[in-house]
C-alpha positions in Angstrom: 88.5 62.8 81.6 90.9 61.7 78.9 92.5 59.1 81.3 89.1 57.6 82.0 88.3 57.4 78.3 91.7 55.8 77.6 91.1 53.2 80.2 87.6 52.4 78.9 88.9 52.1 75.4 91.7 49.9 76.6 89.3 47.6 78.4 87.0 47.4 75.4 89.9 46.7 73.1 91.2 44.0 75.4 87.8 42.3 75.6 87.1 42.6 71.9 90.6 41.3 70.9 90.0 38.3 73.2 86.6 37.7 71.4 88.3 37.9 68.0 91.1 35.6 69.0 88.7 33.1 70.4 86.6 33.2 67.3 89.6 32.5 65.2 90.7 29.5 67.3 87.3 27.8 68.0 85.5 25.4 65.8 81.8 26.3 66.0 81.4 28.7 63.0 78.5 26.5 61.7 76.2 24.4 63.8 73.6 21.8 62.6 70.1 23.3 62.7 67.8 20.5 61.6 68.8 17.5 63.6 65.3 16.5 64.7 66.5 13.4 66.6 69.1 15.4 68.6 71.4 12.5 68.6 74.5 14.6 67.9 75.6 18.2 67.8 77.8 19.1 64.8 80.1 22.1 64.6 82.2 23.2 61.6 85.0 25.6 62.1 87.9 27.1 60.3 90.3 24.4 61.4 88.3 21.3 62.1 84.8 19.7 62.3 83.5 18.3 65.6 80.6 16.1 66.5 79.3 15.7 70.1 77.1 12.8 70.9 74.2 14.1 73.0 73.6 10.9 74.9 77.1 10.3 76.4 78.8 13.7 75.7 81.7 12.2 73.8 83.2 14.7 71.4 85.2 13.7 68.3 86.9 16.1 66.0 88.3 15.7 62.5 91.0 18.2 61.6 91.2 19.4 58.1 94.0 17.7 56.1 96.3 20.7 55.9 96.3 24.5 56.0 97.4 24.5 52.4 94.9 21.9 51.2 92.2 22.6 48.7 89.5 24.1 51.0 86.3 26.0 50.2 86.8 29.7 49.5 84.8 30.8 52.6 87.3 28.9 54.9 90.4 30.3 53.2 89.2 33.9 53.0 87.9 33.8 56.6 91.1 32.3 57.9 93.2 34.9 56.1 91.1 37.9 57.2 90.8 36.8 60.8 94.5 36.0 61.3 95.4 39.3 59.8 92.8 41.0 62.0 94.2 39.3 65.1 97.7 40.4 64.3 96.7 44.0 63.7 94.5 44.2 66.8 97.4 42.7 68.8 99.7 45.4 67.5 97.1 48.1 68.2 96.7 46.8 71.7 100.4 47.0 72.4 100.6 50.5 70.9 97.6 51.6 72.9 99.1 50.2 76.1 102.3 52.2 75.6 100.3 55.3 74.7 98.2 55.4 77.8 98.7 58.3 80.2 99.1 56.0 83.2 102.1 54.2 81.6 105.5 55.8 82.3 106.8 55.2 78.8 107.5 58.6 77.1 105.9 60.4 80.1 107.8 63.6 79.2 106.3 63.8 75.7 102.5 63.8 75.9 102.1 64.7 72.3 103.9 61.5 71.3 101.7 59.4 73.6 98.6 61.0 72.0 100.0 60.2 68.5 100.5 56.6 69.7 96.9 56.3 70.8 95.7 57.8 67.5 97.9 55.4 65.6 96.6 52.5 67.6 93.1 53.6 66.7 93.9 53.6 63.0 95.5 50.1 63.2 92.6 48.9 65.3 90.1 50.2 62.7 91.8 48.4 59.9 91.9 45.2 61.9 88.3 45.5 63.0 87.2 46.0 59.4 89.1 42.9 58.3 87.6 40.8 61.1 84.1 42.0 60.4 84.4 41.3 56.7 85.7 37.8 57.4 83.0 37.0 59.9 80.2 38.5 57.7 81.7 36.8 54.6 81.4 33.4 56.3 77.9 34.1 57.7 76.6 35.2 54.3 78.1 32.1 52.6 76.4 29.9 55.2 73.1 31.6 54.6 73.4 31.4 50.8 74.3 27.7 51.0 71.3 27.0 53.2 69.0 29.2 51.0 70.1 27.4 47.8 69.4 24.0 49.4 66.0 25.1 50.6 65.0 26.7 47.3 65.9 23.6 45.4 64.1 21.3 48.0 67.3 19.5 48.8 67.6 17.9 52.2 71.0 16.4 53.0 70.2 15.3 56.5 71.9 18.3 58.1 71.5 22.0 57.6 73.8 24.4 59.2 73.2 27.8 60.9 75.6 30.4 62.2 77.6 29.1 65.2 78.7 31.0 68.3 82.2 31.4 66.9 80.8 33.4 64.0 78.8 35.7 66.4 81.9 36.0 68.6 84.0 37.2 65.6 81.3 39.7 64.7 81.1 41.0 68.3 84.9 41.2 68.7 85.2 43.1 65.4 82.4 45.5 66.3 83.9 46.2 69.7 87.3 46.9 68.1 85.7 49.2 65.6 83.9 51.2 68.3 87.2 51.4 70.2 88.9 52.7 67.0 86.3 55.4 66.6 86.7 56.5 70.2 90.5 56.6 69.8 90.6 58.5 66.5 87.6 60.9 67.0 87.0 61.4 70.7 90.5 61.5 72.2 91.4 64.8 70.7 
């Protein structure tokens, strides 16, 4: 029973860490919501802004000047939290892999393997919370920005909504959090 639970948690962690990594690397955290002509599809991400022409499918991207440039707080905080979450989740994934019963590493000491799985769960929990805070921080900032423009009757031509990268970050962080709970609470 424990081996099956370990394999399920490992699969969930692997999938969730892939979602979190993809969310960090992709550039569709915000998408335009009010383009009534549907001439172009605009995405803003943590690293660049892309516009896709809907008529011919040509995509052009403008990279932000530099990582250290003066960026909005939501981009800097989200970048920091998601990169830290990616590193912690990667460390937890490696630790969990070594702690699985089906791996021959430390086969003669099952207590050490159990501690490795528990430690991986704790690290995974910290990483998932950081990823979730970063994703929700960005989403709340997008919502507040849009609400402020709507409440002041300001129309700039383009309004943004949450993009699929933001949802992917939330899903990956939630999956890692569930895996962390399973590792720390249900494995013993």
